[in-house]
N, C-alpha and C positions, 0 to 999 in steps of 0.2 A: 929546759929546753933547750940548752946547747948540747947535753947528752945527746937525745933526741936527735938531733939534727946531723951532728958529729957521725950518731952511727949510721943512720937512714944516708949520707952519704959516701958512706964507706961501703954500704953493704947493696945499695939500689942497685938494676941492672935497667938500664934506658931501654923501651921498649916503644914499639908504635903502637898509637892509638889509635884502634879502629873506628869505624864511624858506628859501630854500634856498642862498641865501650864507652865512647863520648857517648853518646848518646842514655846509654842503660847508668853512666854517673850523674850526667842531668838529671835524671827521673830522681834518682837516687836522694842527689843533694836537694833538688826542689821540695822533695819530701820531707826531708829535714828542715829546711829553712820555711816550710809550711807550717811544721808543728812546733817550731820556735816561734813564731807571728802569734800562732795561736795562744802560747804560755806568755809572750808577751802582753796580747791583748787583755788576756783574763786578769795579770799579775798588774803590779807597782812596786815604786821606788826600786830598791837593786835587783829583784828578780826578774824585772820587765828589763832594766839596760842590759842584765846580763845575758838577757833571750834574744832579745835582738841583736846584741853583737856578735851572739853566737849565730844565729839565723846569716847575719850580715859575712861572717866568716867562714863560715859555710861557703856561700856561695862565693868567697874568694875564694877557697881552695881551689874548688872547682874552675874556676879563672887560670889560678896557676898554671894547672894540668893542661889545659885546652892551649892556653896562651903558648905552653913549651909545645905541644902537637902543633900548632901552626907556623911556629918558626923551624919546628924539624923537618916538616914535612913541603916547605916550600918549595916552587912555586905552584902546587898543588894539595891544598889543605883540606879535609873535609868539610862541608858545610856545615855539620855540628861544632867541629872544632871552632871554625871560623867565625860562626855567629852565636855560638853560646856565651863567650865573654860577652858580646853586645847585649844580651839579658842578663847575664847574670852580675855583671859590673854595676850595672844602677840599682841594680834591685840591692847588695850589699852596700853601696855608697849610700841609700834611702834609710835601711835599717842603721845605718851606723851611727847617722844624724840622728834620729829617735832614740837610739842608744844611750847617746851625749845629752838628749834634750830629758831624758828619764832618769837618770842616774848618775852617780859620782864620773869623771873621767878615767880616772885611775883604772877602775872596773874593766871599763869598756876596752881601754888599751891591754890591760893584761889579759882578756878575750882574744884580744885581735892578734897578740904574740902568739898565743898557745892555740888557740883552735884554726885559725889558717892554716900554718903547715900542718898540725894533726891530719885535719881533714885532707889536703894534697896527699899526706902520707899515705892515708888509709886506702883512695880513691889508688894510690901505686899500687900498695901490697895486696889489694883485696881485689879490685876489677882489673890492674894490669898487670899484674904476677910479676911486681921489681922484684921482689924479696924472695923468687923461687932459688936462689943459689942458696940466700942465706941460712943459715945454722937455725936450732932453735934458741940457742944463746940470745942472736940478733934479735930475733922477735920477741923473745921476753925484754929485753933489753930497752926494745920500745916500747912495749906497752909500759912496763913499768916508769920509763923517763915520763911519756904522753900521765900518766896517772897522777905520778908527781905532780907535773903543772898543772894538772886539772883542781888538783886537792888546792894547791896555791890560790888558785884565781876561788876557792871553793872560800877558802880562809880571807879571803879580802871582801866577799860578798860578805860575810858572816863579820867582820869587823865593822863595813859599813852599815851593815843593821843596828850592829849594838850603838854604834857612833850618834846615829840617826835616832835611835830610841831614846837614848839619852838627852839628847840635844834640848829637846824642849826645857826640860828643865833646868841644864846649864845657862841656858840664855832664856832665863826670863828678865823678864822689864827691872831696871834698876830703879831704887824708890827715887823722886824725884827730891831734889834739894832743896831746903826751904831757907 
């Protein structure tokens, strides 16, 4: 994740977020959040926790982009950038709490650490064209570092699934002392 953030910080060009781009970002993120909520509703355990955390982090990534737009466009921010965080933040907060209630906390935190900045960077790269001057190597480095980070989360989830599957045998009740 450190590589991702370092490369993104050096190569990104700050752009204005038009109301149309903010609305489009909100629509895309809303679709992503809904997809993760459906996955979370249909699954349990680590998959549910990770899906709910990813949905929350997608919402938080949108909040990061919109808050940046509000702060750079004061005193007249667009209504979308101003109102978007008021919707996305509580949705993210609720999903994070459901994620914590559904599975291991370290998995939810790992998801927050990786997915939130990745979503914000993808919005910046794809919808706002903030990497327009960056070379192909920069884009490859961003994609590769994000993939490595997401692979790490998958490894943590797999570890927890294995640990939880082995837990009942490990935690068999001890024989009563006589």
